[in-house]
C-alpha positions in Angstrom: 68.6 91.7 92.9 70.1 93.2 90.3 68.5 96.1 88.3 69.1 97.3 85.4 71.1 100.2 86.7 73.7 97.9 88.9 73.9 95.7 85.6 75.1 98.3 83.4 77.6 99.2 86.4 79.3 95.4 86.7 79.0 95.9 83.1 81.3 98.9 82.7 83.1 97.9 85.2 83.9 94.6 83.5 84.7 96.7 80.0 86.8 99.3 81.8 88.8 96.1 83.7 89.1 94.8 80.0 86.9 91.4 81.3 86.9 89.5 84.7 89.5 87.0 85.8 87.8 85.7 89.0 84.0 85.9 89.9 86.2 87.3 93.4 86.6 90.7 91.5 82.8 91.0 91.7 83.7 92.7 95.0 85.4 95.6 93.7 81.9 97.0 92.0 80.9 99.9 94.1 77.2 99.3 94.8 77.0 95.5 94.6 75.6 94.3 99.2 76.5 91.1 100.0 73.6 89.6 99.0 74.1 90.5 95.1 77.2 89.4 95.8 76.3 86.4 96.8 74.1 85.6 93.9 76.7 86.7 91.5 79.3 84.2 92.8 77.2 81.4 92.7 75.5 81.9 89.4 77.5 84.4 86.9 80.7 82.2 85.4 83.8 84.1 84.2 84.0 82.6 80.8 86.0 85.1 78.0 89.6 85.9 78.3 91.0 89.4 79.5 91.9 91.7 77.3 95.2 92.7 77.7 97.3 95.7 77.2 100.7 96.0 75.5 102.4 98.2 78.6 105.6 99.1 75.7 103.6 100.3 73.2 100.4 102.2 75.4 100.0 105.5 75.8 99.5 106.8 78.9 95.6 107.2 78.7 95.8 103.8 77.3 96.8 102.5 80.9 94.5 105.0 82.5 91.5 102.9 81.5 92.6 100.2 84.0 90.6 101.0 86.8 93.4 99.5 89.1 96.0 102.6 87.7 95.4 106.9 88.5 96.0 108.5 85.5 99.3 110.0 87.5 100.1 106.6 87.9 100.1 105.8 84.3 101.5 109.3 83.2 104.8 107.5 85.5 104.6 104.4 83.7 104.8 105.9 80.5 107.7 108.2 81.4 109.9 105.7 83.3 109.3 103.4 80.2 110.5 106.9 78.1 113.7 107.6 79.8 114.5 103.6 80.5 113.5 101.7 77.7 110.7 98.8 77.1 109.7 96.7 80.3 110.9 92.9 80.0 108.6 91.9 82.1 106.2 92.5 85.3 109.5 92.2 87.3 110.3 95.3 85.9 107.7 97.1 86.8 108.9 97.1 90.6 111.2 100.0 88.9 108.8 102.1 88.9 108.1 103.7 92.6 104.7 104.8 92.6 103.2 101.0 91.7 102.9 99.0 95.3 102.8 94.9 95.2 99.4 95.1 95.2 98.8 96.8 92.1 101.0 95.1 90.3 99.8 92.0 91.2 96.3 93.6 90.0 97.8 95.0 86.9 99.9 92.2 85.7 97.0 89.8 84.3 96.0 92.3 82.0 99.6 93.9 80.2 101.2 92.2 77.7 104.7 91.9 77.4 
């Protein structure tokens, strides 16, 4: 039930993320209906490690590649880092006011501190 367009969309989303952490992330892909999601969760396996971005050296465009961040959020993170110094842990990102707790949960596995 997954044609070439939908398969391409899945691969592009995976590559944009840097890899899937769990099959639950399939639900974030535009265009997948409940039948496709059920089949993916049943047959697809998440096996490869995710690509992690070094938060303390990444440019705004590097961070903007993460689907969970907007361009503006990426710019604010880089500006905050430039003004206040390197981020030491995921908790240190809480000081960046444009990031809510949900966004922090989503991006932390894709970052290296």
